[in-house]
C-alpha positions as CSV (number, residue, x, y, z in Angstrom):
1,M,97.5,170.8,95.1
2,A,98.6,174.3,94.6
3,L,97.5,177.6,96.0
4,T,97.2,180.4,93.8
5,Y,98.7,183.8,94.7
6,K,95.1,184.9,96.1
7,G,94.7,181.8,98.0
8,A,98.3,181.7,99.5
9,N,98.0,185.6,100.3
10,A,94.6,184.9,102.4
11,L,96.1,181.7,104.2
12,L,99.2,183.7,105.1
13,D,97.2,186.8,106.5
14,C,95.2,184.3,108.5
15,L,98.6,182.2,109.8
16,T,100.4,185.4,110.7
17,G,97.5,187.0,112.5
18,R,96.8,189.8,110.2
19,V,93.2,188.5,110.1
20,S,91.5,186.4,112.7
21,T,89.7,183.8,110.2
22,Y,90.4,182.7,106.7
23,P,87.9,184.8,104.6
24,N,86.4,182.3,102.7
25,T,83.7,180.4,104.6
26,M,82.3,178.5,101.3
27,V,84.6,176.8,98.8
28,Y,83.4,175.5,95.6
29,V,85.0,172.8,93.5
30,G,85.2,173.1,89.5
31,L,86.9,171.3,86.7
32,S,89.2,172.2,84.1
33,T,90.4,170.8,80.7
34,T,93.9,172.6,81.1
35,A,96.4,172.9,83.8
36,P,95.8,176.3,85.7
37,N,98.7,178.3,87.2
38,V,99.6,180.0,90.1
39,S,98.5,183.5,88.8
40,G,95.1,182.2,88.8
41,G,95.0,181.8,84.8
42,N,94.8,179.0,82.0
43,V,91.7,177.7,83.6
44,S,89.4,176.1,81.0
45,E,86.2,175.4,82.8
46,P,83.5,173.6,80.7
47,T,80.7,176.0,79.5
48,G,77.2,175.0,79.0
49,N,76.0,171.5,78.9
50,G,74.7,171.5,82.5
51,Y,78.3,172.2,84.0
52,A,78.3,174.1,87.2
53,R,80.7,174.1,90.3
54,V,79.6,172.6,93.5
55,L,80.0,173.3,96.9
56,L,83.3,171.4,98.5
57,S,83.0,172.7,102.2
58,K,81.0,175.2,104.1
59,A,82.8,176.4,107.3
60,N,80.6,175.8,110.5
61,G,78.3,173.8,108.3
62,A,77.3,170.1,108.8
63,D,79.7,167.6,108.0
64,S,77.5,166.7,105.1
65,E,78.5,170.1,103.8
66,K,82.3,169.3,104.1
67,H,83.5,166.7,101.4
68,M,87.3,166.8,102.5
69,A,88.6,164.5,105.2
70,T,90.3,166.4,108.2
71,A,94.0,167.2,107.1
72,V,96.7,164.9,108.4
73,N,100.5,165.7,107.9
74,G,99.8,168.7,105.4
75,S,97.5,166.5,103.3
76,A,93.6,165.8,102.7
77,A,91.6,164.1,100.2
78,N,87.8,163.9,99.6
79,K,85.8,161.6,102.1
80,D,82.9,161.7,99.9
81,V,82.1,161.2,96.2
82,I,81.6,164.8,94.7
83,Y,78.6,164.9,92.3
84,F,78.4,167.5,89.7
85,P,75.0,168.2,87.9
86,E,74.1,165.9,85.1
87,A,75.8,166.6,81.8
88,T,73.5,167.6,78.9
89,G,76.5,167.2,76.5
90,A,80.2,166.7,76.5
91,W,82.6,168.8,78.9
92,G,85.7,167.6,77.2
93,T,88.5,165.8,79.4
94,C,88.6,167.5,82.7
95,T,92.0,166.9,84.1
96,H,92.3,169.4,87.0
97,F,90.0,170.3,90.1
98,T,89.8,174.1,90.8
99,L,88.7,175.7,94.2
100,W,86.8,178.9,94.1
101,T,85.3,181.6,96.4
102,A,82.1,181.5,94.4
103,Q,79.8,179.3,92.7
104,T,80.2,181.6,89.6
105,G,82.8,184.1,89.2
106,G,84.6,184.5,92.5
107,N,88.5,184.1,92.8
108,L,90.6,181.1,92.0
109,I,92.3,180.2,95.2
110,G,93.8,176.6,94.6
111,Y,94.0,173.9,91.9
112,G,95.5,170.5,91.2
113,Q,95.4,167.4,89.0
114,L,92.7,164.9,89.2
115,T,93.7,161.4,89.9
116,T,91.5,160.2,87.5
117,A,90.4,162.3,84.4
118,I,86.8,163.0,83.8
119,S,85.1,162.8,80.5
120,P,81.4,163.6,81.1
121,V,79.0,163.1,78.1
122,N,75.3,163.4,77.6
123,E,73.1,162.1,80.4
124,T,75.8,160.9,82.7
125,V,76.4,162.3,86.2
126,P,80.1,163.3,86.5
127,I,81.6,162.7,89.8
128,I,85.1,162.8,91.7
129,R,85.7,159.3,93.3
130,V,86.6,159.4,97.2
131,G,90.2,159.9,97.2
132,D,90.7,161.6,93.7
133,L,90.9,165.3,94.7
134,V,93.9,165.3,96.9
135,M,95.3,168.5,98.3
136,G,98.6,169.0,100.2
137,I,100.9,171.9,101.3
138,S,104.7,171.0,101.1
């Protein structure tokens, strides 16, 4: 996983005491058919056909609202299957996940390559399998 400049700046401000908490209390996961970049560009999210970002985690929420395992040694992976809305048409081959500050719009704060690409078609429920969304800081 890579942080965008916006994500890295927010994390560094938190780690260095410039702010007391990370500013994003809810993080949404999306999909991209292209590899995003650190500037937050080159994101090709599917459009239409039932596509929507989904909640990845909610700070101070119930465990059921946190789909990532606790980080160990600078790395974390999803502990739950992440379900997207049922596709009503093809979304293309989604090779990357994206992390956003909002369900629509918002800022891209991180991204990474999926372990297994997803190619949703009509009447399928796209999922990210347990362990396929891996994040690490090195």
